[in-house]
N, C-alpha and C positions, 0 to 999 in steps of 0.2 A: 510490602513491597520493597521497602529498604533492605530487607535480609536476602531478599533474591539478588537485589543489584550487587550486594556487598559479597554474598556467595561468588557470583560471576567475575567480579573484580579480583577475587582472592585466587579463584581458579586460574584466571588471566595471569596473576601475578605469579603464580607457581611456575610457570611456563619456563622463567628466566633460568631455571637450575638445568634444563633441557633442551634449550634451543640450539639448533646445528647452524644458524645461520652466521654465526659470529667466529671467524677465523682470522689467524693472523698472518701477514705476509713473510714469508721464509726469503725468498730471493725478491729482486726488484720487480721483474716481470710475471712471474709464476706462483703459484702457491699449489703445493703437491702435483706439481707436474702439470697444472694447467695455466693458461694465460689469464692474467688478472683481469684484463678488459673482460672477457668471458664471464667470470664469476660477478664482476659488477652489473654487466647488465641484467643477469638471472635476478640478482638480489634488489634491483632498482625497479624491475617491472613486478617482481615478487611482492614487493611491499604495496605496489598499487594494484596487485590481484589481477594483471593481465592475462588474458586466455593463453598467450603463447608460451607460458613459464613451462608447463609441462613439457612441452615439446623441447624446448630448449634443455631442461633437464636430461630427458632422454637422449638428446643429443650429445652430451656431455658424457654420460655413462657409455655411450658406442664409441665415440671419439677417442677418449681417455681410459681404457678398460683398467688399466694398472693403479688410476687413482679411486679412492675411496669416496671423494668429494661428491661427486654425481649422486650416489645411492642416499649419503647424509643429507644432501640438500632436497631429495625425494622423501625423505622419510619426515625432515623438519616440516616441508610445504604439508604434508598430510597431518602431521600432528597439530600444525596451526589450524588447518581446516576443521579437524574434529573437535577442537576447542572452541572454534567460531559457532559452530553448530551444537556445541554443550552435549556432545556425545549422541545427538539424535539420528546420525547416520551411520548404522551400523557398518555398511560396506567401508565407508571410510575408516572407521576404527580397526577394523580387521586387516585392512591393507597395510596401515600404517605399522602395525605390530609384525606383520611379515617383512615388509620393506625394513625395519630397523633393524631385525636379525641379520638379515643381509648386509646391511651397513655397517654393524658390528663386527662380522666376520672380516668384511673387506678392509675395515679401518686396523683390525689386530693384525691381519696379514701384512699390510702396508706398513704398521708400525715395525713388526719384527725384521722388515728387511730394511728400515730407515729408522734404527733407534735414534740415531745422532739427530733428528730433525723434530723439534720441539712440536710442530703442527701436527706430526704423526700420532703424537702421544695425546695431543689436545682433541682430536678427532676422535679417538677410541672413548676418552672421557666423556665428551659431549653426546656420543651416540648412546653410551650406557645410561646418563642421566636421563635422556631424552625416554628412554623405555621405562626407566624407573619411575619417572613423572607419570606415564599412562598406567603402569601397575597400581600406583598408590590411587590415583582416579578410579581405578575399576576394584578397588578392595583387596587387590593382591599384594599385601603387606610385605610378605615374606621376600617375594621377588623383587619389589620395589627398594627394600632395605639393602640387599646384596649388589644390586645395580647401582644403587645412590652411595653405597659406602665405597665401592670400587673407583666410580667417576669423581667422587671428591678426593679420594687419595691420590688420583693421577693430578688432577688439578692442582692440588698443595703441593705436591713434588715438583710439579712443572714450573709452577712461578717461585718456588725455593730455587731452582737451577736457573732460570731465566727472569729475573725480576723485572725485566723491560718488556716482557711479552703480555704487552698492555689487554691484548683481547681476552685474555684468560682471567683479568680481572673482572669482567663482567659479571658470570656466574656466579663467582666467590662473593662478590659485591652485595648481589641480590641476596644470597645466601645468608650473610652476616646482616643484612637490614631485617629480614624477616623474620630469622633465627633469634634476633634481639628481642623482638616480639612476635614469637611465635603463634602463627593462626593455629586454631585447635587442630584441623585435620594433619597438620605437619608435626605435631608435638611427639607422637610416637616415634617417627624417624628421627627428630632432633636427638632425642633422649639417646635412642640407638647410636647415632652417629656421634653422639657426645660433642657437639657443635652449638657453642652457647650463642655465637654471633656478637657483632659489635657495629652498633649503627653508625658512628663517626667514620671508623675505618670502611665501611661498606658504600657510605657515600661517596667518600673518597677515590674509592676503587671504581665504582660507576662513573664518576667524574673522567678519571684515567681513561677508563674505556671508550667515552666519548670523545676526548679532546686528543688523545694520545694513539688510541686503538685505529685499526683500519676497518674492518666489516663491523664493527661494532658502534660507530660513531652515530648510527640512526638507533641500532638496536638498544643501545643503552636507554635513548629517551624513553622509549616504552615503559621501562621500570622504573624510570626516575619519578615518571609520573604516579605511577601504582603506589611508590612508597611515600612520596608528598601526599598523596590523596587518602589511602587507607590507612598508613601507619603513623605519619606525622600530623595528618589531617590539616593539612595547609591546603586548601583548595585553589587559591590563587596561584601559588607556585606551581600546582599540578597543572593549572589551566594554561599558564604561560608556555610550559615545557611542551604539553599538549598539542597546544594550537602551532608551534614550530614544527612537530612531527606531522599534524594534518596538512600543514601548508606545503610542506616536501612531498607529501603522499597523499594528494586529495581525493584518491578512488580506493582508498583502504577502508571498506565499510565498517570493519570493526573497530578501528580508532576513531572515527566519526560518529559512532554509537556510543562510544565511551564519552566523547566530548559532549554529546547531546546529553547524557545522563548526568554529566558534570553541570551542564548549565540548567538543568531542572533542579537539581540540590541545591544550587545557588540562586534558585528561584527566577532566572531569567527564562521566563517559559516562551516568550518569543522566539528567542534563539533557539530552545528545545525544539520547538515544532518545527521550525525550519529547517534544523539539521535533520529530525527525524522523517520530514517529508523529502528531503534531498536524498537519503538514503534509500528511500522506496524507490524513487524514480531510477536508481541506480542498477545497471544489469550485476554488478558487484554485489548488491545485497543477497541475489541467489548463494552466496556462500555461507550466509546466516543460517541457512536452513529452516527449521522450525521457529529460529531466533526472529525470523523476518515478521513472523505474526505478532509477535510482542512489540516490535517496533510499531507496527500498526495501532495497537492498543495505547502505548505511550503517547504516540502522536495525539490520539483523541483525548487522553488525559490533560496533554499539555493545552490542547484546544479549550478544555474546559474551564483551566486555570485561565485563560484569556477570556473566559466569558462567552466562547464561540459555542454554545450548546448543540447548536444544528450539526456542526462538523463533529462534536464529540459522539452525538448520536449515531452520525453516519460511520464513523470509525467502530464503534461497538456493534454496530449490527453486521458488519463487515466481517468481523471477528467471529460473532455467533454463527454468520451463513457460511463460514469457510472453514472454520478449526473443528477437527474432528472431536465426536462425542468424547472419547475416552481421553482427550487433553483437558482433565477437569480443572486444574489450577488456572490455566488461562481463561476457560470458558466461565469460571466464577468472576474472575475480575471484568470479562466481557459483560456479564450480566451487571455489575457492580457499576460499570462505567455509564451503561445503558440507562438504569435507573436514576444515577446522577444526573445525567443529561436532560431524563423527563423532567426531574425536579426542577430543574432551573428553567424548562419550557413551561412549567406550569401543570403538567400532565401527571398529577401526584397518584392517581389510581393506576394507570400503566405504570408508574415506577414501582409502584408496592409490588405489581406483579412481577416485573423483571427482577425485583429483589428475592421474590421468593424462590427463585430458582438458584440461589446462593447457599449451598449447604456446607455446615461446618467441617464434615468429613471430607469434602472436597478441596477448600480452602480456609483455613480457621483465619488468616488474617482478613480477607475479604468478607468473610462472615462477622467478623466483629466491626468491621467498618460499616457494613449494612445495618447491623445493630445499632451504631451510633447514630446513622442518619435518620433511621426511624425514629428513634427517640427524638432526635431535634424537631423532626417532623410533627411527632405528637405534641411537642411543647409549642411548637409554632401555633397550630390548629387551636390547642387550648387556649391560647392567649387571643386568640381572633374571637373567639365565642363570648 
């Protein structure tokens, strides 16, 4: 299970190189020709996953056809939703790729007309990196490499020419941190980009993006959490930062889910259970798509740690009654949870029956956990004789 969570966290962290939501202010009241207040409204509502956001973005595209920002925000939102769902919604993934290409074209056109505007170049870079991350996630390494190389070159040159363009420090900061300790799936790209990373520099860049940037002041918190949690392995520091983000955006089901996972890893099962249940009661949980079913399972697992076996059994049965047969990994964990709950209740024969449905080919980790539990049951029963 830890591998599943770590993989999700790494994927979540990878977004940093490609998020389009972090833009800097060029003029006092407008950014890329759009009033700053309109941009802030979309970002604030977007972080809270409000249903009005798609309409606001479409209105921006219509009202400011010369600006690439509306398309960039639309692509960014679709990328984030695809990540929340961990690629389980093919329609979102396909639409993201289409809109991203439109956003890149619009950004390049704007940059050619406004080469003196650093934000114009920044938009091109972030659009390219956004699409690069998507290509990498889908195994399209060559396309990902060329988009990543171009985007990173734009950002490095931009910061060299405009060292006070603090929002540009956020993607470079996370790149420095993650490529200082490169996740396996990013190693091929890191080698090709010849980017070695620098943890100390990256952390400072992220802090600058938070305290001196404009639209990165909240976005930077996301990635500071990931770096403290995954790379530095300081869960207390990650908790403090994540709590600030959750307090500011309490309807963001993805950040709440991360907070619940963090509580579980810190063995605060009461808080973990509360957070999982809170997520399930939110309409914003629908953005998680298939991951929502995993939240039910995690809630049941936390309940079992709290010695509420009846609740754990209820959650396990919901998973098994609801999740499709072809989702074998989650169903295997569902049978594992059901069996463990039945053991706690004292129904050992029924527990063995539930465990019998867990097959190694479907989920090796769950299978091994079941083998260990069955062995413990045999030892306990032998001791009772």
